[in-house]
C-alpha angles and dihedrals in degrees: 000000000000112000110269118231123219102262115210094176117147090225150017076037145184117304126203110275093227088057092050090048092052091047089052093051094047102036096095093047132353113230109273093001099082088210138076123265083241090063109038122100118260086228096051120114089243094058094041088057090052092049093048091048092051090050093046091050092052091048090051096046095047098030089236111192123230092252090071129078121218111212131187110208140161136234098069124242089312090071091045089057086067101031094056097060091038091057106029100039096053093129093058098251121145123253129223120234126193107207112209102149148333098312097049088048091053092047091053092047091053092047090055091065090073104036147318125329130187122212106225093184137354125197096189094115089071095036087254098297094136141046130223126254117227090259090057093061118101099203132182108226089205096051119132088232142332117239129203137165109232095205126019106214096197100044098034098231122136136184111239090198135013118273114251107244098165117225095341115109109262114225120193136192099209096167098129101038103031112143093007091117141355116285133203093236092184089071090064131077092191133359123184137181136177105227103229098091106050111347109050144304128323115281107067132071121198118217121189109191133175108244097232089061090061087074089070092066107106122227091230094063117109105267097244090052094053116096092198091057091052092048093050090049094048092240090303104099087116135013103303123222090260100181094047092050090048090056091047087056090052093046092051090047087054092050092051102038105030104026096034100231139309098297089063091042090053091050090053091047093051091050094049093049092047090056092059097040090050090057090049092050092048094050097086090238095308083119116037120190119226098214123068109253096252091053101044118139122237089206107045119033108197121189142150136226126218094271145355094260091059091044092056090045090050093053093046097047092043090055089053086060093049094259102129142178095029100137115119125236114274093243092061104019126199122073132330119194110189107201103180125172094282096051103107122229088243090062092051091047091052091050091050092050090050092049091053093047093046092050092049091049096047106032118105 
């Protein structure tokens, strides 16, 4: 096998090596199936067992109560940006949106195509380097729901706890920090995540929705855009993304059996992030973090260097040391190190060593 680099891509992102190894062993033919996961029917007993196991693993990891459905859909978060208002805003009420970065802005823009939205908070004046406190939020107590993005991949800010939105259903785009720690699911009306950051490959989106909210889905919605239809069909109203769901099953197996659950995963994630932020803090402003310290993401560490020339040199020299996909998003610039669940401690340690060496070689 060709030597693997440490991949800091924001998504599709690094997957656990034991999962990749198992995929490689089973790709030609799943045990007992005599066919590849890429070939078997989504309605076959073999795949239905995989689907049920993936759902059961998610319920175990997140302690999902029985009054919630776990759906496996397609279309990524982009489709959820439209499906959520279509289904949850059926009575014509407005919806609250908390704008903390690029993805929450896009979700609100999409929601506006089907009705009114209300911006409960907008961090654009600081280029989304901070997050609101509960007292900062200007909420509508009669809103159909309140939407927030738990972790902004581009700007590197992350909510440590859920915003308090009162009795309004809380809706969360958890795409880039899903499964990074335990969650109090009962605080959410709906939580969704595209898989390609922490849960699997691109191609499947996980939606966890409180069952009473399914009653808001109108009968006149197109069938694929109707949450109630998907729930009644057990995520099999159309050909499911079989391979992606199979990998989600393997990733959740890894979280349960090798990591030991989300408490332990969260502890590892805190430790990995602290390693990088400590180097930034010790750099005498050679590295400057984008997010304010109290809002820093455990998943996406975003920072800048003194100038663009040094930034390009950093990315180039890092790649020579097998530290890849470190360039920041164009709207923020600088460097973005995505250190999701599957990024090993060794990869973070190597990045930290490189950062220290690069700073010593280029400072002054």
